[in-house]
N, C-alpha and C positions, 0 to 999 in steps of 0.2 A: 535215578535209584543208587546212584552209587554212595551220595551225599545223605540221603536217608539210609543207606548200609554202615554207613561210619557214624552217623549218629546213634544207631543201635548199638553198635560195637560199643563206643564210649561210654554209654548208659551203664549198660552191662559191666563193664570191667569196674566202671564208678561204685556199682552195686545199687545206679536208680531204675530198677525194672518198672515202676509206672502200673499201668494197667496188666501190665504181664501176668504175672502171677495169679490176680484172682480170674482173668479172663481163663486162663488155663484149669483151673480148681473150678470154675463152672463150668468147662466145656467136658473135663474129666466128669463131674457129677452128672451133667445130665447122660452121659454116653453112658455111666454107669446103670444110673437108673431107668434109663428105657431098654436095655439088653436083659434086665432084670423084669421090666414089666410094661408091655407095649402100650399102655395108657398114659405113660408118663408125658410124653410130649403129644397127647392128642389136646385138641384145641379145648375143650372142658375144662381138663387139668389145668394148661398154663393159662388160661382165662381166670380161671381162679385164682392162681398164683400171683397173676399180675395186678391183682385186687390185693390178695391178703399181704403182702411186701409194701403197701404204702403207708398203713399204721405206722408200723415199725421201722421203715424208710424216713420217713418226715422226724421223728424223733432222731434217728440215726444223722441225719444231715445236722441238726442245733448240736448233737455230739463232736461232728466233725470241727466244727468252728471251735469249740472248746480245746478240742486236742490238738489245735492249729499252734495254740500258743503254750502249749505242753502240760495245760491241767486236767481235771478230769469232773464231770458232774453225775453225782452218784442219785441225783434226784429227779431227774428225766420221768422217769415212771412213774412216780408217786403225781409229779406235775400231770402227766397225762391223764392217771385217773383222776385227778382233781378235777381237771376241764370236763371230763365227759360227767362227775358228779355235779358240779357248778350248772352246766346246759342242762341237764335234768330235773335237776331243783329248782331253777327259776322257771323253766317253759312247762312242767307238767304239775307242778307242787305249787307256783305261784302265778303260771296262765301266763307269764310273758311269752311275746313274738318270738319266734326260734330266729330271727336273724340278729336280734338283739342280743337273745342269751350266747349265744354264737360268738359274739362280738366282745360282751362281758367276759366270757369263758376264757377267750384267748389274751383280752388284755388282763385276764388273772394270771394267767401264766407268764406273759410277759413283765410285769409287776412282782412275782415269785424269784424269776431270773433276775431280774435287776436288782432285787434287793439282798440275795446272795451274790452278786455282783459286788455290791458295795460294802457290805461286810468282809468280804475278800482283799478288795483294794484298798478301803479307806481304815479299816482298822487291823488289818494284816493278818484274819485268820486262816488257815491255811483253806483252800478250797476243798479238800477232801473234808474236813471234817465241816466246814459251813454245810456243804450239799449233804453230807450224812445226816447233820441235823435237820436239813431239809427235807431229806426222803423220810422222817418219821415223821415229821411235823406236816409236810401235806399229805402225807397217809394218814394220817389223823383226822383231819379235816375234812378228805374224800369219803372215811369211814363214818363222819358225822353227817355230813352232809346226806350221803344216802340211808341213813336211819335203822332200824332193825333188821329190814330185808335183805341191807347190803346189796339191793337192786333197786333201780329206777325203768321201768321200760317207758317208751316213748312211739308217736306215731310211725309207723312203718311208710307212708306216704310223705311225712314231710320232708324239712330241708335238707339234715341230717343225713335223715335216712337214704336220700337221694344221691349222696355222697359216694356210696359204693353200689348202688343198685340200678345207677343208671348208666345205661352203654348206647353207643352212637353206631348205628349199622347202615346208615347211606354209604353208599359207595364213592357218592361224587364227595361226600364230608371227609369220611376215611381216608382214602388216596390223595384227595387235594392237599390233606392237611400234612401227609407224607412228604410230599411233592415240595409242599410252603418250606419244612424244616430244611429239609435237604437242599434248597436253594438258597435260603437264608444262611447256613452254615457255609456253602460253598461262597456266598458272596463276604460275610463277613471276615475268615480268612482271606480271602483275595486282598480287599481292603485292608487288612492287617498287614499281608505282605507289602503292600506298597507304600504305605507307610513306614514300615519299618526298613525298607530300602532306601526311601529317599530321607530316613535320617542316620544311614550310615550303620544300622544296627542287624544282626543276623537274624534271617527269615527263610522261612521255610520254600523250597523248592517246586513250581507250578505243579511238576509232576506227582509233588507230597501231596499235595494241595487236593488232586483231583484225584488218587487213590484214596484218601481218606473221607472223602463227598462221595465214593463210589462203595464204599466199604459202609459209611451211613445208612445209603440210599437201599442199601441189601437190606442191613437191618430193620428199616424203616418200613420198608413194601414187603416185607416177610412177615413182620408182628402183626399189620394191618391183616396180611390176607389171613393167615391163624387164626387171628382171635374173630376175625370176620366169619369163621364158619361155624362159629359155637352162636355167641350174642353179639357181637360188635366189640367196638372201642369202648374200655370201660373208662368213664370219666373222674376216676378215682387216681386210675393211668395214667392219663393228663396231666391234671392238676400236679400228683409228684414229679413229671419228668418237667412242666414248666418250673416250680420250685427250683429241680435242681440246675435248670438254664439260669434262671436268677441268678440263683446262691454264687454258682462258678462265677457269670460275667461280673458280680460283684467283688467277689476275691480276688479277678486277675487282672478284672481291666478298669477299677476305682482305686482309688489314692490310699482309701481308709482300709479295702479290701489288702490293699497289699502291706499296709500296718500289722495288719492280722498276721501274714507271711512272718513281717521281719519281726515280731515278738514273738515268734516261736523259735527265730533264729537264733536270739539271745534278747533279754531284755535291757542289759545294758549297752549292747551296742544299738539297739533300738531307740533307747532313751536318747544317747549321744546326736545319733542321726536326725532329732527332733518326733520321734513318735511319742504322742501324749500315751504313756504305757497305762494310764489310772482309768482315762476314758474308752481307751479299747477293751481293757478288761470288763469293765462294768456292760460295755455292749453287748460282747461273746457272751456273756453270761444272761444277757437280757433276749438275744437271738438263738440262747441254747433255750428257755423256757417258753418263749415263743412258739417254735418247734415244736415241742414236747405238746405244748397244747392243742396245737393243730393235731398233732398225729394222736392224741387223745379222743377228739372228736371222730376222727376214721375208724377207731378201733372201736369206740361207742356205736359209729353207724354199723360196723362191721355185725354186731351183735345184737342191733338196734334196741339195747340197754346201756345204761350205764350202770358197770358193775365194779368188783373187786381186782377184776383180773389184771388191768393196766400196774396196779400198785402191789402185787403180788412178788415181782422182782423179775421175774422172767422178762419180761418188756424192757427192763432196763441193761438186764445182761444182754439178752438178742440188738439191742443199740448199740452197744458199745462193740461187742463183737464184731457187729458189721462193719462199724466204720473202721476197724483195726483189721479184719479180714480184706476190707476191700483196697486198702494199701494206703490209709492214714498210719502217719507214726506216730507212736507213744511219746515220743519225746520233742514233739513239736516242729513247728517250721515247715512240714511236708506232707501235703495230699490233697485230695482235692473231694467236691462233696457229692462227686460222680464215686466216690467210695462207698457213699452206703447203696446206691443200687445194686454194686457190684457185690456187695457182703451179705446185704438182705437177701440178695438173690440164690447167692448160694446157702446162707441158713436155710431159707423155708426151700429149696428145693431139697434139702437134705430131710427136712420135715416132711414136704410133701412126697417124696420117693417112698420113707419110712412108713408113712400113713397107707400107701397104697401097696406096702409088702407086708404088712399087719405087724411091723417091729414095734417092741416096747419103748416108751419112750426113755429108757434109761440108755438105750444103743445110740439114740438120738443125741442125746446128751454127752456120751461120752466121743464121739463120733465129731460131734461140732467143736466139744474141747479140744480134742487134737489139732483140727485145722485153725483154731485160733492160737493155741501153742505156735504152730508152724507160720504164721503169719508173721508173731511177734519175734521167732527167732532168725526169720528173712531178714527182719526189719530193723534187728540188733546187729545181723551181720552187715546190712547196709549203712547202718549209720558208723560203724569201725571201720569199712573200707573207705568213708567220705573223710573222718577222721585221721586216716593214716595218711590221704592223700592232700590234707590242708583244707577239706570243702566243708567241715561242717559246720 
């Protein structure tokens, strides 16, 4: 416990707050809205919230990758809308099988993101300009595919619709999944401690691993219990958590993921250490385009139709805000894909609470903007503290 407390004090002193600030912001948000409306933390509202966060959250995961290298992708909202439009056009207008239309839509997003990364890396056009052009071009292609009606509805019983309408209510499955996830976390953490200890590297105390595992168990079993009181555990939430776990393991435990973080810490330093800068940049924008396409399918699933909503700009704003509010640095090199979960939970909780209170959207935008500004201020102060100690 002393070692853990010392580590916390050191992180606070260096300005590295990690997930502490967004977790506190989320707790305050939930407490305020619950005090104003008893239905905010009801199983029904939390179940709706757990599904609503997935579309934007998937897009935000891709944004995190781009932010980690110190760049910004402004095309993710348009790519999300294009993905839904491609799926609907292929499935409904051309009669293509749903599974094949889904694959083509995701590959289309990946190709668009990879193309933008190629132009940025090989030609040298600033990422801001490249993705701004993509925002306009992909939005125009989306409108073309949707046609004069600006909307294409698809089957509510199909594969894509099932993404946000399928729930698991079997107690054995839901609680078994929570148990399996908690046990897996403990085993992975303990094995990581053993390997670090054998290599003479710093490692977490056993007590801290047990404390983290216990906290995870409380969150997992509480989530299963609360959501089980309504319709059950949503398939969309399970897929989202799976994507977060996979992307986090990729960043922290693979050489390629560590290259992404190294590139965000400094391009020249990364190049001198052997990082293939061009390849990493192209891959990051490809990943952003892929996650935008996946998020677009979840947004379309929620609406049971492909519309112009994702390309309107709000999805882009919310995705970037979610990544930053969740703790990913705008300056690159610091952050986690779990930032997408924390950030989108805060943003969607504000939207849900405002809707329950009957507050007009204008106030919601102002509050979200204030939260975003606060997150950026904390990020800037943390970077300044790191620079003052030679840690930038």
